[in-house]
N, CA, C, O and the ligand as a Tripos MOL2 file, in Angstrom:
@<TRIPOS>MOLECULE
protein
  253   251    64     0     0
PROTEIN
NO_CHARGES

@<TRIPOS>ATOM
      1 N          60.7680  103.2740  116.9530 N.3       1 MET1
      2 CA         59.5390  102.6750  116.4040 C.3       1 MET1
      3 C          58.4940  103.7410  116.1370 C.2       1 MET1
      4 O          58.1690  104.5280  117.0260 O.2       1 MET1
      5 N          57.9620  103.7740  114.9180 N.am      2 LYS2
      6 CA         56.9370  104.7550  114.5680 C.3       2 LYS2
      7 C          55.5500  104.1230  114.6530 C.2       2 LYS2
      8 O          55.3810  102.9100  114.5280 O.2       2 LYS2
      9 N          54.5680  104.9910  114.8690 N.am      3 ASN3
     10 CA         53.1800  104.5260  114.9190 C.3       3 ASN3
     11 C          52.3580  105.2140  113.8400 C.2       3 ASN3
     12 O          52.6670  106.3250  113.4100 O.2       3 ASN3
     13 N          51.3210  104.5370  113.4200 N.am      4 CYS4
     14 CA         50.4080  105.1000  112.4220 C.3       4 CYS4
     15 C          49.8280  106.4230  112.9160 C.2       4 CYS4
     16 O          49.3870  106.5210  114.0620 O.2       4 CYS4
     17 N          49.8280  107.4600  112.0360 N.am      5 MET5
     18 CA         49.3170  108.7720  112.4330 C.3       5 MET5
     19 C          47.7970  108.7620  112.6110 C.2       5 MET5
     20 O          47.2410  109.6680  113.2320 O.2       5 MET5
     21 N          47.1320  107.7580  112.0780 N.am      6 LYS6
     22 CA         45.6720  107.7090  112.2270 C.3       6 LYS6
     23 C          45.2250  106.7720  113.3470 C.2       6 LYS6
     24 O          44.4900  107.1800  114.2460 O.2       6 LYS6
     25 N          45.6730  105.5020  113.2910 N.am      7 CYS7
     26 CA         45.1520  104.5290  114.2570 C.3       7 CYS7
     27 C          46.1700  104.1710  115.3530 C.2       7 CYS7
     28 O          45.8640  103.3990  116.2610 O.2       7 CYS7
     29 N          47.3880  104.7420  115.2590 N.am      8 LYS8
     30 CA         48.4270  104.5700  116.2950 C.3       8 LYS8
     31 C          49.0140  103.1660  116.3770 C.2       8 LYS8
     32 O          49.7300  102.8410  117.3250 O.2       8 LYS8
     33 N          48.7120  102.3440  115.3920 N.am      9 LYS9
     34 CA         49.2790  100.9940  115.3360 C.3       9 LYS9
     35 C          50.7820  101.0960  115.0570 C.2       9 LYS9
     36 O          51.1940  101.9390  114.2600 O.2       9 LYS9
     37 N          51.6170  100.2510  115.6990 N.am     10 PRO10
     38 CA         53.0470  100.2620  115.3670 C.3      10 PRO10
     39 C          53.2560   99.9020  113.8920 C.2      10 PRO10
     40 O          52.6030   99.0010  113.3650 O.2      10 PRO10
     41 N          54.1690  100.6130  113.2380 N.am     11 LEU11
     42 CA         54.3780  100.4310  111.8020 C.3      11 LEU11
     43 C          55.5730   99.5420  111.5010 C.2      11 LEU11
     44 O          56.5650   99.5440  112.2300 O.2      11 LEU11
     45 N          55.4680   98.7870  110.4220 N.am     12 THR12
     46 CA         56.6120   98.0220  109.9250 C.3      12 THR12
     47 C          57.3990   98.9080  108.9700 C.2      12 THR12
     48 O          56.8880   99.9210  108.4940 O.2      12 THR12
     49 N          58.6450   98.5250  108.6890 N.am     13 ASN13
     50 CA         59.4560   99.2530  107.7080 C.3      13 ASN13
     51 C          58.7690   99.2900  106.3520 C.2      13 ASN13
     52 O          58.8460  100.2890  105.6360 O.2      13 ASN13
     53 N          58.1010   98.2020  106.0030 N.am     14 ASP14
     54 CA         57.3870   98.1330  104.7280 C.3      14 ASP14
     55 C          56.3150   99.2060  104.6420 C.2      14 ASP14
     56 O          56.1390   99.8450  103.6050 O.2      14 ASP14
     57 N          55.5990   99.3960  105.7490 N.am     15 GLU15
     58 CA         54.5170  100.3790  105.7490 C.3      15 GLU15
     59 C          55.0580  101.8030  105.6440 C.2      15 GLU15
     60 O          54.4890  102.6430  104.9470 O.2      15 GLU15
     61 N          56.1560  102.0630  106.3390 N.am     16 VAL16
     62 CA         56.7910  103.3850  106.2510 C.3      16 VAL16
     63 C          57.2530  103.6290  104.8100 C.2      16 VAL16
     64 O          57.0460  104.7100  104.2590 O.2      16 VAL16
     65 N          57.8840  102.6090  104.2070 N.am     17 GLY17
     66 CA         58.3570  102.7190  102.8300 C.3      17 GLY17
     67 C          57.2180  102.9420  101.8540 C.2      17 GLY17
     68 O          57.3220  103.7470  100.9280 O.2      17 GLY17
     69 N          56.1420  102.2270  102.0700 N.am     18 LEU18
     70 CA         54.9680  102.3260  101.2080 C.3      18 LEU18
     71 C          54.3700  103.7340  101.2830 C.2      18 LEU18
     72 O          54.0110  104.3210  100.2620 O.2      18 LEU18
     73 N          54.2710  104.2520  102.4750 N.am     19 HIS19
     74 CA         53.7440  105.6080  102.6580 C.3      19 HIS19
     75 C          54.6010  106.6240  101.9070 C.2      19 HIS19
     76 O          54.0880  107.5010  101.2120 O.2      19 HIS19
     77 N          55.9250  106.4850  102.0640 N.am     20 LYS20
     78 CA         56.8470  107.4120  101.3870 C.3      20 LYS20
     79 C          56.6930  107.3260   99.8790 C.2      20 LYS20
     80 O          56.6760  108.3380   99.1780 O.2      20 LYS20
     81 N          56.5810  106.0900   99.3940 N.am     21 LYS21
     82 CA         56.4910  105.8600   97.9610 C.3      21 LYS21
     83 C          55.1720  106.4030   97.4000 C.2      21 LYS21
     84 O          55.1460  107.0000   96.3240 O.2      21 LYS21
     85 N          54.0830  106.1910   98.1380 N.am     22 LEU22
     86 CA         52.7610  106.5340   97.6120 C.3      22 LEU22
     87 C          52.3730  107.9820   97.9020 C.2      22 LEU22
     88 O          51.6140  108.5790   97.1380 O.2      22 LEU22
     89 N          52.8760  108.5450   98.9810 N.am     23 ILE23
     90 CA         52.4410  109.8880   99.3680 C.3      23 ILE23
     91 C          53.5660  110.8940   99.2120 C.2      23 ILE23
     92 O          53.5060  111.7700   98.3490 O.2      23 ILE23
     93 N          54.5730  110.7730  100.0280 N.am     24 ASN24
     94 CA         55.6610  111.7540   99.9590 C.3      24 ASN24
     95 C          56.8530  111.2350  100.7240 C.2      24 ASN24
     96 O          56.7440  110.8390  101.8840 O.2      24 ASN24
     97 N          57.9750  111.2420  100.0720 N.am     25 ARG25
     98 CA         59.2180  110.7780  100.6540 C.3      25 ARG25
     99 C          59.6470  111.6070  101.8650 C.2      25 ARG25
    100 O          60.3680  111.1200  102.7360 O.2      25 ARG25
    101 N          59.1990  112.8630  101.9120 N.am     26 ALA26
    102 CA         59.6430  113.7700  102.9720 C.3      26 ALA26
    103 C          58.7640  113.6830  104.2190 C.2      26 ALA26
    104 O          58.9940  114.4080  105.1860 O.2      26 ALA26
    105 N          57.7690  112.8130  104.2060 N.am     27 CYS27
    106 CA         56.8580  112.6920  105.3430 C.3      27 CYS27
    107 C          57.6110  112.3040  106.6110 C.2      27 CYS27
    108 O          58.5820  111.5490  106.5680 O.2      27 CYS27
    109 N          57.1550  112.8260  107.7190 N.am     28 THR28
    110 CA         57.7190  112.4130  109.0010 C.3      28 THR28
    111 C          56.6780  111.6670  109.8330 C.2      28 THR28
    112 O          56.9950  111.1050  110.8810 O.2      28 THR28
    113 N          55.4330  111.6670  109.3570 N.am     29 GLU29
    114 CA         54.3890  110.8790  110.0020 C.3      29 GLU29
    115 C          53.8190  109.9490  108.9480 C.2      29 GLU29
    116 O          53.6980  110.3100  107.7770 O.2      29 GLU29
    117 N          53.4680  108.7410  109.3840 N.am     30 PHE30
    118 CA         53.1010  107.7100  108.4170 C.3      30 PHE30
    119 C          51.8110  107.0130  108.7800 C.2      30 PHE30
    120 O          51.3600  107.0550  109.9240 O.2      30 PHE30
    121 N          51.2180  106.3610  107.7700 N.am     31 MET31
    122 CA         50.0130  105.5720  107.9950 C.3      31 MET31
    123 C          50.3160  104.0940  107.7700 C.2      31 MET31
    124 O          51.1760  103.7400  106.9650 O.2      31 MET31
    125 N          49.6010  103.2450  108.4890 N.am     32 CYS32
    126 CA         49.7250  101.8040  108.2830 C.3      32 CYS32
    127 C          49.0090  101.4170  106.9870 C.2      32 CYS32
    128 O          48.3260  102.2330  106.3690 O.2      32 CYS32
    129 N          49.1810  100.1600  106.5940 N.am     33 LYS33
    130 CA         48.5900   99.6880  105.3410 C.3      33 LYS33
    131 C          47.0780   99.8510  105.3190 C.2      33 LYS33
    132 O          46.5010  100.2530  104.3090 O.2      33 LYS33
    133 N          46.4440   99.5350  106.4410 N.am     34 GLU34
    134 CA         44.9840   99.6100  106.4990 C.3      34 GLU34
    135 C          44.5160  101.0550  106.2830 C.2      34 GLU34
    136 O          43.5560  101.2990  105.5510 O.2      34 GLU34
    137 N          45.1980  102.0050  106.9240 N.am     35 CYS35
    138 CA         44.8040  103.4120  106.7900 C.3      35 CYS35
    139 C          45.1630  103.9610  105.4110 C.2      35 CYS35
    140 O          44.4360  104.7870  104.8600 O.2      35 CYS35
    141 N          46.2960  103.4980  104.8500 N.am     36 LEU36
    142 CA         46.6520  103.8960  103.4810 C.3      36 LEU36
    143 C          45.6030  103.3950  102.4950 C.2      36 LEU36
    144 O          45.2030  104.1090  101.5760 O.2      36 LEU36
    145 N          45.1650  102.1550  102.7030 N.am     37 ALA37
    146 CA         44.1600  101.5680  101.8230 C.3      37 ALA37
    147 C          42.8770  102.4020  101.8780 C.2      37 ALA37
    148 O          42.2500  102.6630  100.8520 O.2      37 ALA37
    149 N          42.5010  102.8120  103.0840 N.am     38 GLU38
    150 CA         41.3060  103.6280  103.2510 C.3      38 GLU38
    151 C          41.4990  104.9880  102.5840 C.2      38 GLU38
    152 O          40.6000  105.4970  101.9150 O.2      38 GLU38
    153 N          42.6840  105.5690  102.7770 N.am     39 HIS39
    154 CA         43.0180  106.8810  102.2120 C.3      39 HIS39
    155 C          42.8680  106.8670  100.6920 C.2      39 HIS39
    156 O          42.3430  107.8130  100.1050 O.2      39 HIS39
    157 N          43.3330  105.7910  100.0620 N.am     40 PHE40
    158 CA         43.2850  105.7020   98.6000 C.3      40 PHE40
    159 C          42.0450  104.9660   98.0990 C.2      40 PHE40
    160 O          41.8800  104.7810   96.8930 O.2      40 PHE40
    161 N          41.1710  104.5440   99.0180 N.am     41 SER41
    162 CA         39.9800  103.7700   98.6540 C.3      41 SER41
    163 C          40.3360  102.5420   97.8170 C.2      41 SER41
    164 O          39.7080  102.2670   96.7950 O.2      41 SER41
    165 N          41.3470  101.8190   98.2650 N.am     42 VAL42
    166 CA         41.7270  100.5600   97.6150 C.3      42 VAL42
    167 C          41.7860   99.4790   98.6920 C.2      42 VAL42
    168 O          41.6340   99.7630   99.8810 O.2      42 VAL42
    169 N          42.0110   98.2230   98.2570 N.am     43 SER43
    170 CA         42.0950   97.1380   99.2230 C.3      43 SER43
    171 C          43.5230   97.0040   99.7430 C.2      43 SER43
    172 O          44.4790   97.4080   99.0820 O.2      43 SER43
    173 N          43.6510   96.4320  100.9380 N.am     44 VAL44
    174 CA         44.9690   96.1700  101.5130 C.3      44 VAL44
    175 C          45.7360   95.2040  100.6030 C.2      44 VAL44
    176 O          46.9600   95.2850  100.4920 O.2      44 VAL44
    177 N          45.0080   94.2950   99.9560 N.am     45 GLU45
    178 CA         45.6350   93.3330   99.0380 C.3      45 GLU45
    179 C          46.3530   94.0590   97.9020 C.2      45 GLU45
    180 O          47.4460   93.6630   97.4980 O.2      45 GLU45
    181 N          45.7330   95.1220   97.3900 N.am     46 LEU46
    182 CA         46.3460   95.8840   96.3040 C.3      46 LEU46
    183 C          47.6490   96.5200   96.7830 C.2      46 LEU46
    184 O          48.6400   96.5390   96.0530 O.2      46 LEU46
    185 N          47.6450   97.0340   98.0000 N.am     47 LEU47
    186 CA         48.8620   97.6450   98.5460 C.3      47 LEU47
    187 C          49.9540   96.5920   98.7280 C.2      47 LEU47
    188 O          51.1350   96.8630   98.5080 O.2      47 LEU47
    189 N          49.5450   95.3850   99.1320 N.am     48 ASP48
    190 CA         50.5120   94.2840   99.2550 C.3      48 ASP48
    191 C          51.1460   93.9680   97.8980 C.2      48 ASP48
    192 O          52.3460   93.7120   97.8010 O.2      48 ASP48
    193 N          50.3110   93.9910   96.8540 N.am     49 GLN49
    194 CA         50.8230   93.7620   95.4980 C.3      49 GLN49
    195 C          51.8130   94.8420   95.1100 C.2      49 GLN49
    196 O          52.8830   94.5490   94.5760 O.2      49 GLN49
    197 N          51.4600   96.0910   95.3770 N.am     50 LYS50
    198 CA         52.3330   97.2350   95.0590 C.3      50 LYS50
    199 C          53.6640   97.0790   95.7870 C.2      50 LYS50
    200 O          54.7360   97.2780   95.2150 O.2      50 LYS50
    201 N          53.5640   96.7200   97.0560 N.am     51 LEU51
    202 CA         54.7440   96.5390   97.8920 C.3      51 LEU51
    203 C          55.6780   95.5030   97.2670 C.2      51 LEU51
    204 O          56.8900   95.7060   97.1900 O.2      51 LEU51
    205 N          55.0910   94.3890   96.8220 N.am     52 ALA52
    206 CA         55.8760   93.3300   96.1910 C.3      52 ALA52
    207 C          56.5340   93.8480   94.9120 C.2      52 ALA52
    208 O          57.6850   93.5230   94.6200 O.2      52 ALA52
    209 N          55.7810   94.6670   94.1440 N.am     53 GLU53
    210 CA         56.3310   95.2380   92.9070 C.3      53 GLU53
    211 C          57.4980   96.1680   93.1990 C.2      53 GLU53
    212 O          58.5450   96.0880   92.5560 O.2      53 GLU53
    213 N          57.3100   97.0490   94.1730 N.am     54 PHE54
    214 CA         58.3660   97.9990   94.5250 C.3      54 PHE54
    215 C          59.6220   97.2670   94.9590 C.2      54 PHE54
    216 O          60.7360   97.6570   94.6080 O.2      54 PHE54
    217 N          59.4350   96.2020   95.7250 N.am     55 LYS55
    218 CA         60.5850   95.4270   96.1940 C.3      55 LYS55
    219 C          61.2960   94.7580   95.0310 C.2      55 LYS55
    220 O          62.5250   94.6930   94.9890 O.2      55 LYS55
    221 N          60.4970   94.2580   94.0790 N.am     56 LYS56
    222 CA         61.0720   93.5970   92.9090 C.3      56 LYS56
    223 C          61.8960   94.5860   92.0750 C.2      56 LYS56
    224 O          62.9260   94.2400   91.4960 O.2      56 LYS56
    225 N          61.4040   95.8290   92.0390 N.am     57 GLN57
    226 CA         62.1180   96.8730   91.2970 C.3      57 GLN57
    227 C          63.3880   97.3030   92.0240 C.2      57 GLN57
    228 O          64.1950   98.0640   91.4900 O.2      57 GLN57
    229 N          63.5520   96.8100   93.2440 N.am     58 GLY58
    230 CA         64.7420   97.1510   94.0150 C.3      58 GLY58
    231 C          64.6890   98.5330   94.6210 C.2      58 GLY58
    232 O          65.7230   99.1630   94.8450 O.2      58 GLY58
    233 N          63.4700   99.0110   94.8880 N.am     59 CYS59
    234 CA         63.3230  100.3340   95.4750 C.3      59 CYS59
    235 C          64.0870  100.4290   96.7990 C.2      59 CYS59
    236 O          63.9540   99.5780   97.6780 O.2      59 CYS59
    237 N          64.8840  101.4790   96.9100 N.am     60 LEU60
    238 CA         65.7390  101.6420   98.0930 C.3      60 LEU60
    239 C          64.9650  101.9150   99.3760 C.2      60 LEU60
    240 O          65.4890  101.7170  100.4720 O.2      60 LEU60
    241 N          63.7180  102.3680   99.2450 N.am     61 LEU61
    242 CA         62.9120  102.6360  100.4180 C.3      61 LEU61
    243 C          62.5970  101.3590  101.2000 C.2      61 LEU61
    244 O          62.2310  101.4060  102.3750 O.2      61 LEU61
    245 N          62.7470  100.2110  100.5170 N.am     62 PHE62
    246 CA         62.3820   98.9580  101.1670 C.3      62 PHE62
    247 C          63.5760   98.0730  101.4960 C.2      62 PHE62
    248 O          63.4190   96.9070  101.8600 O.2      62 PHE62
    249 N          64.7500   98.6310  101.3670 N.am     63 SER63
    250 CA         65.9280   97.8030  101.6380 C.3      63 SER63
    251 C          66.2560   97.8090  103.1270 C.2      63 SER63
    252 O          67.2180   97.1670  103.5500 O.2      63 SER63
    253 ZN         46.5630  103.0220  110.7460 Zn       64 ZN64
@<TRIPOS>BOND
     1     1     2 1
     2     2     3 1
     3     3     4 2
     4     3     5 am
     5     5     6 1
     6     6     7 1
     7     7     8 2
     8     7     9 am
     9     9    10 1
    10    10    11 1
    11    11    12 2
    12    11    13 am
    13    13    14 1
    14    14    15 1
    15    15    16 2
    16    15    17 am
    17    17    18 1
    18    18    19 1
    19    19    20 2
    20    19    21 am
    21    21    22 1
    22    22    23 1
    23    23    24 2
    24    23    25 am
    25    25    26 1
    26    26    27 1
    27    27    28 2
    28    27    29 am
    29    29    30 1
    30    30    31 1
    31    31    32 2
    32    31    33 am
    33    33    34 1
    34    34    35 1
    35    35    36 2
    36    35    37 am
    37    37    38 1
    38    38    39 1
    39    39    40 2
    40    39    41 am
    41    41    42 1
    42    42    43 1
    43    43    44 2
    44    43    45 am
    45    45    46 1
    46    46    47 1
    47    47    48 2
    48    47    49 am
    49    49    50 1
    50    50    51 1
    51    51    52 2
    52    51    53 am
    53    53    54 1
    54    54    55 1
    55    55    56 2
    56    55    57 am
    57    57    58 1
    58    58    59 1
    59    59    60 2
    60    59    61 am
    61    61    62 1
    62    62    63 1
    63    63    64 2
    64    63    65 am
    65    65    66 1
    66    66    67 1
    67    67    68 2
    68    67    69 am
    69    69    70 1
    70    70    71 1
    71    71    72 2
    72    71    73 am
    73    73    74 1
    74    74    75 1
    75    75    76 2
    76    75    77 am
    77    77    78 1
    78    78    79 1
    79    79    80 2
    80    79    81 am
    81    81    82 1
    82    82    83 1
    83    83    84 2
    84    83    85 am
    85    85    86 1
    86    86    87 1
    87    87    88 2
    88    87    89 am
    89    89    90 1
    90    90    91 1
    91    91    92 2
    92    91    93 am
    93    93    94 1
    94    94    95 1
    95    95    96 2
    96    95    97 am
    97    97    98 1
    98    98    99 1
    99    99   100 2
   100    99   101 am
   101   101   102 1
   102   102   103 1
   103   103   104 2
   104   103   105 am
   105   105   106 1
   106   106   107 1
   107   107   108 2
   108   107   109 am
   109   109   110 1
   110   110   111 1
   111   111   112 2
   112   111   113 am
   113   113   114 1
   114   114   115 1
   115   115   116 2
   116   115   117 am
   117   117   118 1
   118   118   119 1
   119   119   120 2
   120   119   121 am
   121   121   122 1
   122   122   123 1
   123   123   124 2
   124   123   125 am
   125   125   126 1
   126   126   127 1
   127   127   128 2
   128   127   129 am
   129   129   130 1
   130   130   131 1
   131   131   132 2
   132   131   133 am
   133   133   134 1
   134   134   135 1
   135   135   136 2
   136   135   137 am
   137   137   138 1
   138   138   139 1
   139   139   140 2
   140   139   141 am
   141   141   142 1
   142   142   143 1
   143   143   144 2
   144   143   145 am
   145   145   146 1
   146   146   147 1
   147   147   148 2
   148   147   149 am
   149   149   150 1
   150   150   151 1
   151   151   152 2
   152   151   153 am
   153   153   154 1
   154   154   155 1
   155   155   156 2
   156   155   157 am
   157   157   158 1
   158   158   159 1
   159   159   160 2
   160   159   161 am
   161   161   162 1
   162   162   163 1
   163   163   164 2
   164   163   165 am
   165   165   166 1
   166   166   167 1
   167   167   168 2
   168   167   169 am
   169   169   170 1
   170   170   171 1
   171   171   172 2
   172   171   173 am
   173   173   174 1
   174   174   175 1
   175   175   176 2
   176   175   177 am
   177   177   178 1
   178   178   179 1
   179   179   180 2
   180   179   181 am
   181   181   182 1
   182   182   183 1
   183   183   184 2
   184   183   185 am
   185   185   186 1
   186   186   187 1
   187   187   188 2
   188   187   189 am
   189   189   190 1
   190   190   191 1
   191   191   192 2
   192   191   193 am
   193   193   194 1
   194   194   195 1
   195   195   196 2
   196   195   197 am
   197   197   198 1
   198   198   199 1
   199   199   200 2
   200   199   201 am
   201   201   202 1
   202   202   203 1
   203   203   204 2
   204   203   205 am
   205   205   206 1
   206   206   207 1
   207   207   208 2
   208   207   209 am
   209   209   210 1
   210   210   211 1
   211   211   212 2
   212   211   213 am
   213   213   214 1
   214   214   215 1
   215   215   216 2
   216   215   217 am
   217   217   218 1
   218   218   219 1
   219   219   220 2
   220   219   221 am
   221   221   222 1
   222   222   223 1
   223   223   224 2
   224   223   225 am
   225   225   226 1
   226   226   227 1
   227   227   228 2
   228   227   229 am
   229   229   230 1
   230   230   231 1
   231   231   232 2
   232   231   233 am
   233   233   234 1
   234   234   235 1
   235   235   236 2
   236   235   237 am
   237   237   238 1
   238   238   239 1
   239   239   240 2
   240   239   241 am
   241   241   242 1
   242   242   243 1
   243   243   244 2
   244   243   245 am
   245   245   246 1
   246   246   247 1
   247   247   248 2
   248   247   249 am
   249   249   250 1
   250   250   251 1
   251   251   252 2
@<TRIPOS>SUBSTRUCTURE
     1 MET1         2 RESIDUE 1 A MET
     2 LYS2         6 RESIDUE 1 A LYS
     3 ASN3        10 RESIDUE 1 A ASN
     4 CYS4        14 RESIDUE 1 A CYS
     5 MET5        18 RESIDUE 1 A MET
     6 LYS6        22 RESIDUE 1 A LYS
     7 CYS7        26 RESIDUE 1 A CYS
     8 LYS8        30 RESIDUE 1 A LYS
     9 LYS9        34 RESIDUE 1 A LYS
    10 PRO10       38 RESIDUE 1 A PRO
    11 LEU11       42 RESIDUE 1 A LEU
    12 THR12       46 RESIDUE 1 A THR
    13 ASN13       50 RESIDUE 1 A ASN
    14 ASP14       54 RESIDUE 1 A ASP
    15 GLU15       58 RESIDUE 1 A GLU
    16 VAL16       62 RESIDUE 1 A VAL
    17 GLY17       66 RESIDUE 1 A GLY
    18 LEU18       70 RESIDUE 1 A LEU
    19 HIS19       74 RESIDUE 1 A HIS
    20 LYS20       78 RESIDUE 1 A LYS
    21 LYS21       82 RESIDUE 1 A LYS
    22 LEU22       86 RESIDUE 1 A LEU
    23 ILE23       90 RESIDUE 1 A ILE
    24 ASN24       94 RESIDUE 1 A ASN
    25 ARG25       98 RESIDUE 1 A ARG
    26 ALA26      102 RESIDUE 1 A ALA
    27 CYS27      106 RESIDUE 1 A CYS
    28 THR28      110 RESIDUE 1 A THR
    29 GLU29      114 RESIDUE 1 A GLU
    30 PHE30      118 RESIDUE 1 A PHE
    31 MET31      122 RESIDUE 1 A MET
    32 CYS32      126 RESIDUE 1 A CYS
    33 LYS33      130 RESIDUE 1 A LYS
    34 GLU34      134 RESIDUE 1 A GLU
    35 CYS35      138 RESIDUE 1 A CYS
    36 LEU36      142 RESIDUE 1 A LEU
    37 ALA37      146 RESIDUE 1 A ALA
    38 GLU38      150 RESIDUE 1 A GLU
    39 HIS39      154 RESIDUE 1 A HIS
    40 PHE40      158 RESIDUE 1 A PHE
    41 SER41      162 RESIDUE 1 A SER
    42 VAL42      166 RESIDUE 1 A VAL
    43 SER43      170 RESIDUE 1 A SER
    44 VAL44      174 RESIDUE 1 A VAL
    45 GLU45      178 RESIDUE 1 A GLU
    46 LEU46      182 RESIDUE 1 A LEU
    47 LEU47      186 RESIDUE 1 A LEU
    48 ASP48      190 RESIDUE 1 A ASP
    49 GLN49      194 RESIDUE 1 A GLN
    50 LYS50      198 RESIDUE 1 A LYS
    51 LEU51      202 RESIDUE 1 A LEU
    52 ALA52      206 RESIDUE 1 A ALA
    53 GLU53      210 RESIDUE 1 A GLU
    54 PHE54      214 RESIDUE 1 A PHE
    55 LYS55      218 RESIDUE 1 A LYS
    56 LYS56      222 RESIDUE 1 A LYS
    57 GLN57      226 RESIDUE 1 A GLN
    58 GLY58      230 RESIDUE 1 A GLY
    59 CYS59      234 RESIDUE 1 A CYS
    60 LEU60      238 RESIDUE 1 A LEU
    61 LEU61      242 RESIDUE 1 A LEU
    62 PHE62      246 RESIDUE 1 A PHE
    63 SER63      250 RESIDUE 1 A SER
    64 ZN64       253 GROUP 0 **** ****
């Protein structure tokens, strides 16, 4: 189980996948959705939308 590198919250697979997709696939430390949203100055809702899109595209990071 991985934890957010900023707030230490336990991460879901979706959050790990999202971090890889948005930042870098080679990352070994990850941020949760809330911290990613803050990092990109966007809303968590927008990240949820992106997540849904990536899944629809069949992105392997989310399988
Ligand atoms: Zn966090």
